[in-house]
VOGU-3710 file (C-alpha; in Angstrom, 3 decimals, decimal comma):
1> mrrktrrtfq> -52,077/-88,945/-75,491  -51,237/-91,562/-72,924  -53,571/-91,013/-69,943  -51,268/-91,662/-66,844  -52,406/-94,121/-64,076  -52,151/-93,524/-60,799  -50,446/-96,190/-58,172  -52,230/-96,159/-54,963  -51,501/-98,713/-52,285  -53,442/-99,770/-49,279
11> prfflflals> -52,524/-99,685/-45,575  -51,753/-103,532/-45,422  -49,224/-103,112/-47,596  -47,426/-100,694/-46,092  -48,060/-102,969/-42,389  -46,695/-106,113/-44,357  -43,241/-104,296/-45,450  -42,583/-103,137/-42,433  -42,694/-106,325/-40,841  -40,945/-107,417/-43,519
21> iallvgivll> -37,787/-105,222/-42,810  -38,603/-105,606/-39,240  -37,896/-109,503/-39,549  -35,442/-109,262/-41,970  -33,149/-106,846/-39,225  -34,169/-109,433/-36,474  -32,834/-112,009/-38,173  -29,386/-109,866/-38,631  -29,568/-109,038/-34,899  -30,310/-112,983/-34,146
31> ssagvdyyqe> -27,415/-113,800/-36,033  -25,047/-111,344/-35,041  -25,917/-112,733/-30,919  -25,135/-116,019/-32,121  -21,903/-115,517/-34,108  -20,901/-112,962/-30,502  -22,025/-115,866/-28,275  -19,625/-118,918/-30,297  -17,438/-116,547/-30,255  -17,576/-115,620/-26,306
41> rkkqseldlp> -17,595/-119,813/-25,404  -14,625/-120,282/-28,066  -12,790/-117,533/-26,174  -13,387/-118,500/-22,804  -12,783/-122,779/-24,265  -8,994/-121,485/-25,414  -8,455/-119,685/-22,122  -9,388/-122,760/-20,177  -12,537/-124,650/-20,575  -12,597/-126,987/-17,537
51> vaasaspeag> -11,709/-130,460/-19,247  -9,981/-131,211/-16,243  -12,364/-132,312/-14,362  -12,630/-135,809/-15,770  -15,314/-138,246/-15,453  -14,439/-138,986/-11,678  -15,044/-136,118/-9,325  -12,000/-137,550/-7,310  -9,599/-138,280/-9,999  -5,593/-137,404/-9,288
61> pesgtgtegq> -6,067/-136,599/-5,561  -7,635/-140,227/-4,778  -9,692/-142,542/-6,903  -10,842/-146,258/-6,840  -9,383/-148,709/-4,187  -5,796/-149,150/-5,025  -3,112/-149,650/-2,481  -2,260/-147,192/0,617  1,071/-145,226/-0,504  2,850/-142,360/-2,606
71> tggvvrktrl> 2,826/-141,945/-6,615  4,011/-138,909/-7,795  3,517/-137,238/-4,364  -0,150/-137,867/-4,339  -1,058/-139,754/-1,330  -3,722/-142,623/-1,654  -5,952/-143,967/0,627  -7,436/-147,651/0,362  -11,012/-148,071/0,235  -13,405/-150,453/2,119
81> skdqpyvvtg> -13,986/-153,824/0,000  -17,428/-153,223/-2,133  -17,299/-157,299/-1,075  -17,156/-157,143/2,558  -20,397/-156,882/4,654  -20,361/-153,747/7,399  -22,489/-153,567/10,256  -23,409/-151,144/12,342  -22,542/-152,729/16,251  -22,820/-149,601/17,754
91> sdkdglessv> -26,086/-149,851/20,270  -26,017/-146,939/23,172  -28,618/-144,367/22,193  -28,536/-141,710/24,842  -31,880/-141,998/25,793  -33,450/-140,871/22,462  -36,458/-142,713/21,010  -37,446/-143,327/17,496  -40,879/-144,058/16,400  -42,522/-144,053/12,368
101> rvnnedkvre> -45,636/-143,114/11,192  -46,968/-144,242/7,598  -48,735/-140,416/5,815  -51,127/-138,969/8,615  -52,447/-142,576/9,743  -53,028/-142,802/13,513  -51,149/-145,518/14,045  -47,509/-145,356/15,295  -44,682/-147,481/14,851  -41,366/-148,754/15,964
111> qapremglsl> -40,284/-149,099/13,090  -41,279/-149,351/8,774  -43,476/-151,543/7,858  -41,638/-152,795/5,305  -38,214/-153,352/4,219  -37,103/-149,633/2,479  -34,393/-151,104/0,392  -32,516/-148,133/0,767  -28,674/-148,765/0,749  -25,736/-147,968/-1,308
121> inkdvytemt> -22,100/-150,186/-1,669  -20,825/-146,150/-1,487  -20,997/-142,883/-2,471  -19,276/-143,880/-6,047  -22,388/-145,682/-6,914  -24,813/-142,568/-6,155  -24,277/-141,225/-9,605  -23,057/-141,446/-12,907  -24,238/-137,492/-13,952  -21,379/-134,872/-14,312
131> gvitfgsnpy> -21,010/-132,538/-11,913  -21,764/-131,265/-8,380  -25,358/-132,298/-8,224  -25,889/-132,193/-4,560  -24,820/-130,890/-1,462  -20,977/-131,503/-0,939  -21,290/-133,331/-4,351  -22,525/-137,484/-3,030  -23,764/-139,086/-0,247  -20,561/-138,744/1,682
141> rdsfafgtat> -20,715/-134,972/1,819  -17,367/-135,065/1,360  -16,540/-132,383/-1,801  -17,917/-128,884/-3,073  -15,685/-129,598/-5,886  -15,988/-131,935/-9,448  -12,331/-132,565/-11,198  -9,136/-130,866/-10,740  -8,272/-127,893/-12,105  -4,996/-126,439/-13,069
151> itlksmqitw> -3,248/-123,585/-11,042  0,088/-121,962/-12,101  -0,949/-118,473/-10,449  -1,936/-119,141/-7,615  -4,288/-115,897/-8,507  -7,976/-115,719/-8,771  -10,784/-113,309/-11,260  -14,401/-112,688/-11,737  -15,294/-114,329/-15,334  -19,040/-112,935/-14,959
161> qsivgklgdy> -21,992/-111,929/-12,394  -25,626/-111,730/-12,095  -27,717/-109,890/-10,008  -30,408/-111,137/-8,158  -32,992/-109,978/-6,085  -35,001/-109,644/-2,916  -38,236/-111,285/-1,083  -39,485/-109,552/2,455  -36,162/-109,239/4,297  -34,251/-112,005/2,145
171> agtswtgqpl> -31,874/-111,078/-0,023  -29,255/-113,061/-2,440  -28,460/-116,427/-1,903  -28,338/-117,589/1,946  -26,993/-120,772/4,049  -26,170/-123,559/2,661  -27,076/-121,947/-0,694  -24,240/-124,118/-2,463  -24,823/-123,771/-6,214  -24,784/-127,150/-8,597
181> lvkwkpevlp> -22,835/-127,607/-11,394  -24,237/-130,083/-13,913  -23,379/-130,961/-17,510  -25,750/-132,900/-18,809  -25,822/-136,023/-20,659  -26,106/-135,717/-23,816  -29,529/-137,732/-24,555  -31,178/-135,468/-21,829  -29,609/-132,321/-23,583  -32,228/-131,977/-26,047
191> tlgvsdiyka> -35,299/-132,132/-23,555  -33,887/-129,651/-21,306  -36,407/-126,294/-21,026  -33,236/-124,032/-22,395  -32,814/-122,089/-24,675  -32,237/-123,699/-27,977  -28,732/-122,328/-28,483  -27,603/-124,406/-25,311  -29,103/-127,776/-26,589  -26,636/-127,470/-29,605
201> tedfieviyp> -23,562/-126,498/-27,273  -20,584/-128,084/-26,826  -19,349/-128,588/-23,210  -22,171/-126,418/-21,699  -22,738/-126,848/-18,148  -25,700/-125,333/-15,876  -25,398/-123,426/-13,037  -28,402/-123,978/-11,080  -28,994/-121,771/-7,842  -32,258/-121,174/-5,477
211> sadgniyffd> -32,195/-117,950/-4,145  -33,791/-116,718/-0,935  -35,435/-113,651/-3,350  -38,031/-116,686/-4,171  -36,365/-117,701/-7,653  -34,223/-120,699/-9,059  -31,764/-118,940/-11,429  -30,036/-121,068/-14,102  -26,247/-120,069/-16,323  -23,888/-121,164/-18,269
221> lltggqtrqp> -20,802/-121,713/-16,258  -18,016/-120,299/-19,196  -20,373/-117,233/-20,135  -22,973/-116,401/-17,497  -25,508/-116,359/-20,135  -29,050/-117,324/-19,384  -29,843/-120,245/-19,971  -33,841/-120,421/-18,522  -35,790/-117,780/-17,323  -35,547/-117,719/-13,321
231> ipvgvslfgt> -38,570/-120,159/-12,073  -40,351/-118,513/-9,606  -41,414/-120,595/-6,216  -42,555/-117,557/-3,972  -41,103/-118,530/-0,807  -37,182/-117,663/0,121  -34,705/-120,841/-0,546  -32,238/-121,137/1,419  -30,571/-124,757/1,225  -29,126/-126,622/-1,420
241> atldpdgrpm> -30,992/-127,722/-4,284  -30,198/-131,738/-5,425  -30,801/-133,245/-8,793  -31,954/-136,835/-9,730  -29,182/-138,502/-9,705  -30,433/-140,726/-12,231  -30,151/-137,902/-14,698  -33,416/-137,206/-15,485  -34,207/-133,737/-15,445  -35,630/-133,209/-11,847
251> lyvgaglmkk> -34,841/-130,984/-9,799  -35,510/-131,187/-5,619  -35,314/-128,194/-3,390  -37,109/-126,945/0,111  -38,317/-123,559/1,643  -36,718/-121,805/3,859  -39,412/-120,230/6,007  -42,889/-120,945/6,861  -45,529/-119,223/5,167  -49,756/-118,972/6,179
261> nargtevsyy> -51,833/-120,609/3,497  -55,675/-119,980/2,675  -56,609/-121,237/5,559  -54,022/-118,611/7,750  -51,662/-121,706/9,094  -48,350/-121,291/8,660  -46,950/-124,048/6,540  -43,389/-125,167/4,356  -42,960/-127,018/1,381  -40,454/-129,017/-0,371
271> yavnlitnqv> -40,811/-129,153/-4,416  -40,083/-130,887/-6,989  -39,189/-128,984/-10,249  -39,576/-130,006/-13,495  -36,451/-128,674/-15,871  -38,213/-129,251/-19,087  -41,331/-127,464/-18,341  -39,366/-125,375/-16,041  -42,084/-125,585/-13,874  -43,065/-127,043/-10,171
281> eyefggrdyf> -44,015/-130,613/-10,817  -44,971/-131,198/-7,131  -45,084/-130,158/-3,634  -45,398/-131,883/-0,191  -44,877/-130,698/3,340  -47,627/-127,865/5,008  -47,413/-128,336/8,476  -46,879/-131,950/9,973  -48,136/-132,748/13,369  -46,624/-136,065/13,875
291> ayrnkwnafd> -43,592/-133,460/14,670  -42,570/-132,704/18,027  -41,236/-129,021/16,770  -45,092/-128,864/14,622  -44,717/-124,861/14,471  -41,587/-124,927/12,562  -41,251/-127,443/9,513  -38,800/-125,284/7,148  -36,253/-127,644/4,708  -32,768/-126,322/4,960
301> acplivndtl> -31,589/-129,737/4,961  -30,506/-131,003/1,214  -31,992/-134,760/0,529  -30,676/-138,012/-1,120  -31,992/-139,411/-3,929  -31,664/-143,865/-3,331  -33,562/-146,158/-5,707  -35,606/-143,542/-6,418  -36,795/-142,898/-3,045  -36,672/-139,314/-1,485
311> iqpseggiiy> -34,749/-138,782/1,942  -35,647/-135,302/3,282  -35,427/-133,927/6,517  -37,424/-131,321/8,032  -36,535/-128,612/10,719  -39,351/-130,192/12,502  -37,761/-133,048/13,386  -38,717/-135,631/10,581  -36,919/-137,570/8,102  -39,630/-138,346/5,244
321> fvslrtkydp> -38,920/-140,980/3,089  -40,896/-140,514/-0,176  -41,156/-142,938/-2,930  -41,354/-141,304/-6,345  -41,972/-143,401/-9,417  -40,408/-141,045/-11,942  -41,317/-141,509/-15,104  -38,655/-139,693/-17,794  -39,338/-140,247/-21,467  -36,652/-138,891/-23,266
331> eqgtisitpg> -38,152/-139,412/-26,913  -41,240/-137,800/-25,774  -39,532/-135,169/-23,662  -41,532/-135,709/-20,210  -41,132/-136,693/-16,930  -43,098/-137,190/-13,699  -43,322/-138,437/-10,182  -46,563/-139,855/-8,690  -45,257/-139,837/-5,083  -46,112/-142,839/-3,401
341> drvkyrytgp> -46,755/-143,011/1,207  -44,802/-140,721/2,691  -42,812/-142,940/5,707  -41,917/-140,513/8,270  -39,238/-140,781/11,521  -38,967/-139,053/14,279  -37,267/-139,032/17,471  -37,187/-137,660/20,801  -34,606/-137,553/24,037  -34,434/-136,159/27,471
351> nynandntgk> -34,281/-132,224/27,869  -35,523/-131,950/24,161  -38,421/-128,693/24,063  -40,958/-128,554/21,075  -41,324/-124,621/21,943  -37,332/-124,369/21,490  -36,733/-122,597/24,612  -33,231/-121,489/25,927  -31,080/-123,792/27,566  -33,506/-127,144/26,038
361> kwygfesspa> -32,764/-129,305/23,411  -34,442/-128,415/20,111  -35,967/-130,762/17,409  -34,985/-130,463/14,204  -32,383/-131,598/11,227  -31,312/-128,414/9,440  -27,621/-130,936/8,167  -28,267/-132,891/5,300  -27,713/-136,759/5,502  -24,678/-138,826/4,504
371> ifrnylfitd> -25,029/-142,787/3,677  -22,877/-145,747/3,589  -24,529/-148,845/2,633  -27,835/-149,025/4,902  -26,863/-146,692/7,023  -27,628/-142,735/7,294  -26,113/-140,692/9,526  -27,313/-137,276/10,560  -26,925/-134,426/13,025  -29,526/-132,713/15,018
381> ngghlqcidt> -30,275/-129,173/16,675  -30,566/-130,720/19,895  -26,763/-131,797/19,615  -26,384/-135,752/18,870  -25,257/-137,807/15,747  -27,806/-140,166/15,062  -27,430/-143,309/13,274  -30,571/-145,088/11,183  -30,960/-147,978/9,659  -32,496/-147,081/6,380
391> ntlkllyavd> -34,485/-150,170/5,785  -35,864/-150,758/8,943  -35,957/-146,843/9,894  -35,106/-148,030/13,531  -32,262/-145,661/15,719  -29,370/-147,651/15,854  -27,359/-145,436/18,076  -26,574/-142,110/19,311  -23,573/-139,510/19,919  -23,847/-136,264/22,325
401> lggdtdaspv> -21,866/-133,885/20,248  -21,695/-131,213/22,654  -24,570/-128,551/21,292  -26,863/-127,646/18,172  -25,198/-129,395/15,244  -26,354/-127,424/11,980  -23,016/-128,979/10,429  -23,694/-132,060/8,305  -21,854/-135,300/9,180  -18,962/-135,904/6,807
411> leedgaagal> -18,204/-140,249/5,745  -14,407/-141,073/5,215  -13,168/-144,714/4,273  -10,217/-145,989/5,926  -9,663/-149,609/4,393  -6,475/-150,533/5,902  -7,897/-149,621/9,756  -11,075/-151,738/8,018  -13,059/-148,579/9,243  -15,597/-145,787/7,983
421> fvytasqtnv> -15,480/-142,374/10,261  -17,766/-139,927/10,475  -16,604/-136,398/11,141  -18,789/-133,356/13,187  -18,208/-130,048/14,158  -21,241/-128,396/16,685  -22,337/-124,860/17,360  -23,191/-123,660/21,075  -25,093/-121,155/22,833  -24,286/-122,617/26,404
431> qaadlpagwg> -21,679/-120,412/28,836  -18,955/-122,303/29,360  -18,134/-122,309/33,449  -14,406/-121,733/32,779  -14,669/-119,385/30,304  -15,346/-115,682/30,685  -19,186/-114,358/29,840  -20,077/-114,570/26,508  -17,837/-117,721/25,773  -18,522/-121,272/25,509
441> yatmkkinal> -17,190/-124,068/23,139  -17,943/-125,630/20,003  -16,811/-129,581/19,399  -15,274/-131,242/16,575  -15,431/-135,395/16,945  -14,189/-138,018/14,788  -16,501/-141,209/15,294  -16,176/-144,837/14,033  -19,713/-144,826/12,432  -20,024/-148,343/12,741
451> tgqvvwskdr> -19,233/-148,624/16,686  -20,471/-144,956/17,422  -17,089/-144,855/19,907  -15,599/-141,172/19,746  -11,662/-141,652/18,588  -10,996/-137,746/19,492  -12,801/-134,278/20,684  -11,822/-131,204/20,379  -13,258/-128,026/21,978  -12,682/-124,319/20,043
461> isyvgngsyk> -14,025/-121,170/22,099  -16,717/-119,687/20,808  -19,334/-116,753/21,169  -22,548/-117,429/22,726  -23,824/-113,838/24,104  -26,299/-114,425/26,834  -27,117/-117,837/25,563  -29,697/-117,048/22,483  -26,659/-116,579/19,920  -25,442/-119,718/18,247
471> sgcrstphvg> -21,561/-119,377/16,703  -19,042/-122,062/16,462  -19,188/-124,403/13,394  -21,909/-123,912/11,299  -20,126/-125,096/7,788  -19,550/-128,441/6,991  -15,645/-129,581/7,288  -13,892/-130,823/4,512  -11,893/-134,445/5,046  -8,629/-133,921/2,974
481> rgnisnllic> -6,726/-136,204/0,432  -4,698/-135,926/-1,879  -1,411/-133,706/-0,508  -3,662/-132,935/2,336  -5,111/-136,368/3,053  -4,132/-135,924/7,239  -6,495/-133,005/7,626  -9,718/-132,156/8,633  -10,532/-128,860/7,610  -12,898/-126,539/9,679
491> afsgagipvv> -14,326/-122,912/9,226  -15,600/-120,984/12,571  -18,308/-118,396/13,119  -17,908/-116,006/16,105  -14,622/-117,812/17,183  -13,181/-116,348/20,307  -9,784/-114,531/19,441  -7,834/-114,493/22,424  -6,635/-111,094/23,943  -2,991/-110,837/25,419
501> desgavssyt> -1,860/-108,976/27,964  1,293/-107,419/28,895  2,751/-110,248/30,828  1,463/-112,886/27,971  -1,660/-113,763/29,830  -5,161/-114,212/27,858  -7,100/-111,511/29,674  -10,326/-111,736/27,098  -11,454/-112,894/23,797  -12,498/-110,716/20,680
511> yggrlvafdk> -15,266/-111,677/18,059  -13,507/-112,962/15,275  -12,861/-116,280/12,166  -10,920/-118,681/12,131  -9,471/-121,603/9,601  -8,685/-124,882/11,700  -6,662/-127,965/9,975  -6,812/-130,741/12,219  -5,021/-133,652/12,182  -6,890/-136,464/11,174
521> sdgtvvwsie> -5,264/-138,813/13,733  -5,592/-137,219/16,669  -7,542/-133,829/16,897  -4,267/-131,989/17,218  -4,135/-128,196/15,348  -1,595/-128,620/12,598  -2,239/-124,715/11,877  -5,214/-122,332/13,027  -5,674/-118,774/10,810  -8,048/-115,835/12,866
531> tegsadyvss> -9,148/-112,806/11,566  -10,670/-110,297/13,521  -14,735/-108,485/13,638  -17,110/-109,608/10,995  -14,651/-112,149/8,971  -15,835/-115,205/9,923  -17,501/-118,170/8,443  -20,673/-119,801/7,760  -19,742/-120,987/4,387  -18,407/-124,194/4,065
541> plviytdrgd> -14,661/-124,524/2,871  -14,177/-125,310/-0,557  -10,846/-127,370/-1,932  -9,811/-127,531/-5,111  -7,722/-129,928/-5,800  -4,884/-130,677/-8,795  -3,999/-133,761/-10,518  -1,035/-134,017/-8,170  -2,902/-133,614/-5,291  -1,597/-129,983/-4,205
551> aylvacdrsg> -4,682/-128,037/-2,529  -5,825/-125,129/-2,601  -8,294/-124,036/0,003  -11,044/-121,382/-0,641  -12,714/-119,796/2,329  -15,675/-117,612/1,592  -16,447/-114,856/5,016  -18,947/-112,905/6,354  -16,822/-109,658/5,066  -17,463/-110,340/1,519
561> hvnlydassg> -13,763/-111,663/1,366  -13,115/-114,675/-1,278  -9,359/-115,668/0,084  -7,489/-118,493/-1,596  -5,005/-120,343/0,510  -2,680/-122,993/-0,602  -3,613/-125,390/1,488  -0,240/-127,956/0,567  2,148/-125,762/1,576  1,241/-125,552/5,701
571> gmalcsfldl> -2,339/-123,588/4,919  -0,878/-120,022/6,309  0,239/-118,847/2,268  -2,700/-116,219/1,328  -1,765/-116,573/-2,696  -5,428/-114,321/-3,463  -8,690/-112,853/-2,565  -11,111/-110,935/-3,903  -13,786/-108,222/-1,911  -17,294/-108,941/-3,311
581> garidstpaa> -18,389/-106,078/-0,602  -21,271/-108,500/0,853  -21,429/-111,228/3,244  -21,147/-114,684/2,155  -23,217/-117,156/3,653  -23,411/-119,688/0,666  -20,600/-122,498/-0,083  -19,358/-122,140/-3,640  -19,131/-125,081/-5,724  -16,111/-125,776/-8,560
591> fgnyfvvgtt> -16,064/-127,247/-12,160  -12,233/-127,510/-12,818  -11,050/-124,335/-12,484  -13,958/-122,435/-11,904  -16,355/-121,880/-8,555  -19,744/-120,001/-8,250  -20,898/-118,797/-5,135  -24,135/-115,624/-4,314  -23,819/-113,364/-1,452  -26,614/-112,066/0,865
601> gkapdgtett> -28,485/-108,809/0,487  -26,011/-107,383/3,502  -22,798/-105,669/3,667  -20,559/-106,343/6,797  -21,602/-103,561/8,215  -25,264/-104,318/8,115  -26,559/-101,608/5,661  -28,007/-103,114/2,272  -26,081/-103,618/-1,057  -26,936/-105,649/-4,119
611> ptiycikve> -26,684/-109,339/-3,821  -25,151/-110,975/-6,517  -24,136/-114,135/-8,185  -20,372/-114,527/-8,660  -18,286/-117,229/-11,143  -14,563/-117,282/-9,994  -11,609/-118,618/-12,493  -8,791/-119,895/-9,956  -5,300/-119,816/-11,814
//
């Protein structure tokens, strides 16, 4: 009789079997997820992939130089000649003086120690990247949209949303808080620290969004998928980041607040973030005692990068010029910076006060600089437009704007007039003598950027409270083109909405919001839209254009509404609106038919709510 044998299995056999089964299940699930992902992207692309966004961010409404006139209903304005030199002749500094220091040396100079070599022929040469890579897209700060859109229904729908967090007292996205939207170059994409699935994705457009919760978030524009883990910075980020305009994967973003370092000193930093390793590569800042306002040195302004030099203003009243010395090896997949000297520009003038006293002019820059050739234009907290030579770092002229100006200056070329114009919009916290208590004026100006002469100036009534509240125009104006090329569109917070008595006379004013389209030529009001209560604006107006030059205005207010207006049809017609249920302080950015914007952690009534980032499609 044959003896039966009993087989026994070691415990490691069962462990091996369990791991094999788990691996097999994982592969099946991953394959299913991959199929779902590609099916979702295919579904989105069949709906309307933003291929309408052409290689030129301004294709359609206005492009190139050309001749002035109309083509297919689209007004085309001439640009300034690339070959002709344009020289700033303005010299009135309105009492302001400037000085320069290199690093922390004792010597204070009248100008830069050497020729800085920082110049741009015009905005077109700033970058060859595809998308919105800095505040206002380019060094003229004149557009929050890339490309054109196909719009027929004049409606909006949310395509995806993502909840973000809170850090201390701040949540969601803040002011200026414009996201970046970028379609990476094919040679750069494989080196990025994104999930592998996106490295092989056609038409991949990445959303990059710093948040007040101290993180930088990354999404796929079409699906809302998380392209990489959030990068923690650890301090609230209020302003708008900027990408290296040469297409190298380095991101620059500044802290919106001060924080105590290990020694207990209040400091603030600007960060260079490596988008290959997804880590902070470098930080600079701290507390700069060269600043007259050295107790507050946060960075709300969005920088520019010219000739591999970072141009970064601070709220301390200093503009930093830092040679980055960037090294990028796409074959090895590495990038680094080795910053050189910090050349620092500062200014002072009559009635400026370092202690932020009410009724005094404050030092500091919260606006983002604009550049034409070797001329930098920036507005300050004391209410001046400054024109600075970027080669010598000498102040050339200054214009009194009437109040603290956080809105960024916007440049416009006018080839027919042979002129460059700069548009500014101020806030106010000064009681006007001719208005009821609690009200003052915010001022809009059109200025000849080469001479410093004011072309026109217009005031709008805004709330000032007891003098400590700033309202007016904190959002950056939009310089119209295409079928609204005659308009300058501004959005106001704390607007004075007239209260009319029985006789038809204005008896008082009530708090609200206001959208105004000014005629560029003389500043007359073409149309105005007023809303009472919390529906006011610190978010900058986004205008999306079609190939024909038709313009659609997206206005996001602090009552949580996203409003879509047909700006080509008088601007007064509300086409569509969405209620996001939370205050919107951030400026949206668009790529083709899609735009992205975030909310704060506050509901319109001031109670806490869930901060969220939204992608919205205009159809």
